[in-house]
C-alpha positions in Angstrom: -66.8 43.3 -54.5 -63.6 44.4 -56.3 -61.0 42.1 -57.2 -59.0 41.3 -55.4 -61.0 40.7 -52.4 -59.4 41.0 -49.1 -60.7 39.3 -46.2 -59.7 40.1 -42.4 -60.0 37.0 -40.5 -59.8 36.1 -36.7 -57.5 33.0 -35.8 -60.8 30.6 -35.7 -61.3 31.7 -39.2 -64.3 34.0 -38.8 -64.5 36.9 -41.1 -64.3 40.3 -39.5 -64.3 42.3 -42.4 -63.9 42.4 -46.3 -62.7 44.9 -48.7 -61.2 45.1 -52.0 -58.2 47.2 -53.5 -58.3 50.8 -52.7 -55.9 53.4 -54.3 -54.9 55.3 -50.9 -52.2 55.6 -48.4 -51.2 52.8 -46.3 -52.4 54.9 -43.2 -55.8 55.5 -44.8 -56.2 51.8 -45.8 -55.3 50.9 -42.2 -57.9 53.1 -40.7 -60.3 51.3 -43.4 -59.3 48.2 -41.7 -59.8 49.0 -38.4 -63.3 50.3 -38.9 -64.6 46.7 -39.2 -66.9 45.9 -36.1 -65.0 43.2 -34.7 -61.3 44.1 -35.5 -59.1 43.6 -32.9 -61.4 41.9 -30.4 
């Protein structure tokens, strides 16, 4: 994992996904985050 580690968690604290810093546009980064299996459920 690349520093800094970014965790996406739900309201119960379950980790939905993890990533690190990526040099890309905000739109591409949001697309990356939404690829996590449990994102938005």
